[in-house]
C-alpha positions as CSV (number, residue, x, y, z in Angstrom):
1,X,-124.0,-27.7,-63.1
2,X,-123.1,-27.9,-59.4
3,X,-123.1,-31.2,-57.7
4,X,-125.9,-31.2,-55.1
5,X,-124.0,-33.8,-52.9
6,X,-121.0,-31.6,-52.2
7,X,-122.6,-29.3,-49.6
8,X,-124.0,-32.3,-47.8
9,X,-120.6,-33.9,-47.7
10,X,-119.0,-30.7,-46.4
11,X,-121.5,-30.4,-43.6
12,X,-120.9,-34.0,-42.6
13,X,-117.1,-33.6,-42.8
14,X,-117.3,-30.5,-40.7
15,X,-119.4,-32.2,-38.1
16,X,-116.9,-35.1,-37.9
17,X,-114.1,-32.6,-37.3
18,X,-116.0,-30.9,-34.5
19,X,-116.7,-34.3,-32.8
20,X,-113.0,-35.3,-33.1
21,X,-111.9,-32.0,-31.7
22,X,-114.3,-32.2,-28.7
23,X,-113.0,-35.7,-28.0
24,X,-109.4,-34.6,-27.9
25,X,-110.0,-31.5,-25.9
26,X,-112.2,-33.2,-23.3
27,X,-109.4,-35.2,-21.6
28,X,-107.3,-32.1,-21.4
29,X,-110.1,-30.1,-19.7
30,X,-110.6,-33.0,-17.3
31,X,-106.9,-33.1,-16.4
32,X,-106.7,-29.3,-16.0
33,X,-109.7,-29.5,-13.6
34,X,-108.2,-32.3,-11.5
35,X,-107.8,-31.2,-7.9
36,X,-104.3,-30.2,-6.9
37,X,-102.7,-31.8,-3.8
38,X,-103.9,-30.3,-0.6
39,X,-101.8,-27.7,1.2
40,X,-99.0,-29.3,3.1
41,X,-99.2,-32.6,1.2
42,X,-95.7,-33.8,0.3
43,X,-94.5,-35.4,-2.8
44,X,-93.9,-38.6,-0.9
45,X,-97.4,-38.9,0.4
46,X,-99.6,-41.8,-0.6
47,X,-101.6,-41.4,-3.8
48,X,-104.9,-42.1,-2.0
49,X,-104.7,-43.2,1.6
50,X,-108.4,-44.2,1.5
51,X,-107.7,-46.9,-1.0
52,X,-106.7,-50.2,0.7
53,X,-103.2,-51.3,-0.1
54,X,-101.8,-48.0,-1.3
55,X,-98.2,-47.3,-0.3
56,X,-96.3,-44.0,0.0
57,X,-94.4,-42.9,-3.2
58,X,-90.9,-42.1,-2.0
59,X,-89.6,-38.7,-2.8
60,X,-86.1,-39.1,-4.4
61,X,-84.8,-36.1,-2.4
62,X,-85.5,-38.0,0.8
63,X,-83.6,-41.2,0.0
64,X,-80.7,-40.3,2.2
65,X,-82.7,-40.6,5.3
66,X,-85.2,-37.7,5.5
67,X,-88.5,-39.0,6.6
68,X,-90.7,-37.0,4.1
69,X,-91.1,-39.8,1.6
70,X,-89.3,-42.8,3.2
71,X,-91.4,-45.3,5.1
72,X,-90.4,-47.0,8.3
73,X,-89.0,-50.1,6.7
74,X,-86.9,-48.1,4.3
75,X,-85.6,-45.9,7.1
76,X,-84.7,-48.9,9.2
77,X,-82.6,-50.2,6.3
78,X,-80.9,-46.8,6.1
79,X,-80.1,-46.9,9.9
80,X,-78.7,-50.5,9.5
81,X,-76.6,-49.4,6.6
82,X,-75.2,-46.5,8.6
83,X,-74.3,-48.7,11.5
84,X,-72.6,-51.2,9.3
85,X,-70.6,-48.5,7.5
86,X,-69.7,-46.8,10.7
87,X,-68.4,-50.0,12.2
88,X,-66.4,-50.9,9.1
89,X,-64.9,-47.4,9.3
90,X,-63.9,-47.9,12.9
91,X,-62.1,-51.1,12.0
92,X,-60.3,-49.3,9.2
93,X,-59.2,-46.5,11.5
94,X,-57.8,-49.0,14.0
95,X,-55.9,-50.9,11.4
96,X,-54.5,-47.8,9.8
97,X,-53.5,-46.5,13.2
98,X,-51.7,-49.8,14.0
99,X,-49.9,-49.6,10.6
100,X,-48.9,-46.0,11.3
101,X,-47.3,-46.9,14.6
102,X,-45.1,-49.3,12.7
103,X,-44.4,-47.1,9.7
104,X,-44.1,-43.6,11.1
105,X,-41.2,-42.0,13.0
106,X,-43.0,-38.8,13.5
107,X,-44.1,-38.4,17.2
108,X,-47.0,-36.1,16.4
109,X,-48.4,-38.5,13.8
110,X,-47.9,-41.6,16.0
111,X,-49.7,-39.9,18.9
112,X,-52.6,-39.2,16.6
113,X,-52.6,-42.8,15.3
114,X,-52.7,-44.2,18.9
115,X,-55.7,-42.0,19.6
116,X,-57.4,-43.4,16.5
117,X,-56.8,-46.9,17.8
118,X,-58.2,-46.1,21.3
119,X,-61.2,-44.0,20.3
120,X,-62.4,-46.0,17.3
121,X,-62.0,-49.3,19.3
122,X,-64.3,-47.7,21.9
123,X,-66.7,-46.4,19.3
124,X,-67.1,-49.9,17.8
125,X,-67.7,-51.5,21.2
126,X,-70.4,-48.9,21.9
127,X,-71.9,-49.5,18.4
128,X,-72.3,-53.3,18.8
129,X,-75.3,-53.2,21.1
130,X,-76.9,-50.8,18.6
131,X,-76.3,-53.2,15.8
132,X,-77.8,-56.1,17.9
133,X,-80.9,-54.0,18.7
134,X,-81.4,-53.4,14.9
135,X,-80.7,-57.1,14.2
136,X,-78.0,-55.9,11.9
137,X,-74.9,-57.9,10.9
138,X,-71.8,-56.8,12.8
139,X,-68.9,-56.4,10.3
140,X,-65.6,-58.0,11.1
141,X,-63.5,-56.6,8.3
142,X,-63.0,-53.3,6.5
143,X,-64.7,-52.4,3.2
144,X,-63.1,-53.1,-0.1
145,X,-62.3,-49.5,-0.5
146,X,-60.4,-49.3,2.8
147,X,-58.8,-52.6,2.1
148,X,-57.3,-51.1,-1.1
149,X,-56.2,-48.0,0.8
150,X,-54.4,-50.0,3.5
151,X,-52.7,-52.1,0.9
152,X,-51.5,-48.9,-0.8
153,X,-50.3,-47.4,2.5
154,X,-48.3,-50.6,3.3
155,X,-46.1,-49.8,0.2
156,X,-45.1,-46.4,1.6
157,X,-42.6,-45.4,4.2
158,X,-41.0,-42.3,5.8
159,X,-42.3,-38.8,5.2
160,X,-44.2,-40.1,2.1
161,X,-46.2,-42.4,4.4
162,X,-46.9,-39.6,7.0
163,X,-48.1,-37.2,4.3
164,X,-50.4,-39.8,2.7
165,X,-51.8,-40.8,6.2
166,X,-52.5,-37.2,7.2
167,X,-54.2,-36.4,3.9
168,X,-56.4,-39.5,4.1
169,X,-57.3,-38.8,7.8
170,X,-58.4,-35.2,6.9
171,X,-60.5,-36.4,4.0
172,X,-61.9,-39.4,5.8
173,X,-62.9,-37.5,8.9
174,X,-64.6,-34.7,6.9
175,X,-66.8,-37.3,5.1
176,X,-67.5,-39.3,8.4
177,X,-68.5,-36.1,10.2
178,X,-71.0,-35.2,7.5
179,X,-72.5,-38.8,7.5
180,X,-72.7,-38.9,11.3
181,X,-74.4,-35.5,11.6
182,X,-76.8,-36.5,8.8
183,X,-77.8,-39.7,10.7
184,X,-78.1,-37.8,14.0
185,X,-80.6,-35.4,12.5
186,X,-82.6,-37.6,10.1
187,X,-82.3,-41.2,11.5
188,X,-85.4,-43.0,12.7
189,X,-84.1,-45.2,15.5
190,X,-83.4,-43.1,18.7
191,X,-80.5,-45.3,19.8
192,X,-78.8,-45.0,16.4
193,X,-79.4,-41.2,16.4
194,X,-77.9,-40.9,19.8
195,X,-74.8,-43.0,18.8
196,X,-74.4,-40.9,15.7
197,X,-74.6,-37.7,17.7
198,X,-72.0,-38.9,20.2
199,X,-69.8,-40.2,17.4
200,X,-70.0,-36.9,15.5
201,X,-68.5,-35.1,18.5
202,X,-65.6,-37.5,18.7
203,X,-65.0,-37.3,14.9
204,X,-65.1,-33.5,15.0
205,X,-62.4,-33.5,17.6
206,X,-60.3,-35.9,15.5
207,X,-60.8,-33.7,12.4
208,X,-59.6,-30.6,14.3
209,X,-56.5,-32.5,15.5
210,X,-55.5,-33.9,12.2
211,X,-56.0,-30.5,10.5
212,X,-53.7,-28.9,13.0
213,X,-51.1,-31.7,12.3
214,X,-51.4,-31.1,8.6
215,X,-50.6,-27.4,9.2
216,X,-47.7,-28.2,11.6
217,X,-46.2,-30.7,9.1
218,X,-46.7,-28.4,6.1
219,X,-48.9,-30.9,4.3
220,X,-50.4,-29.4,1.1
221,X,-54.0,-30.6,1.2
222,X,-54.6,-29.3,-2.3
223,X,-52.3,-31.7,-3.9
224,X,-53.2,-35.3,-4.6
């Protein structure tokens, strides 16, 4: 004889499954119907500008100074960092230039080293008012990386020193040129941007000079 309770249980069980399924599907439907960002809205825009206290969500792609997702305070910090690094780099160029005048006997290399002393001393003097305007600390010594490089260069002499100096100057000026051009195009403070623009022209000239010296001195830039 069939159990009369079984059909009732199946109906109840089926109803429960339908309820659970509806509950699980509902949030997905709601999410799929959520409005997409308006045309032109960037990833770095605030979640809801109408809500008091919301802050922009930075776009990771903009962290190097592009203003899409970086707020004014963050960009000012980036400008300050650029100024500090640029000034430390200038100090390093001057110290390496002075060391090269002592170590090298190559007139072409020594002439370039003297230009590094003159130009980077001037660049640092011009950068000091910019640092003061930003209320940024003015560095008085080179970075740890450059300190290590100078120490290494002090142990070299003769042609080995010249080759190491030329290679470092080519590599360093390529990197500096990229950083100065980036700040000139994406910095926030007009004074910093102007200093970066002027500095990039000087560095571009230096890079052209040292690349020619590397060619004249048969320095293999592909080797370490």
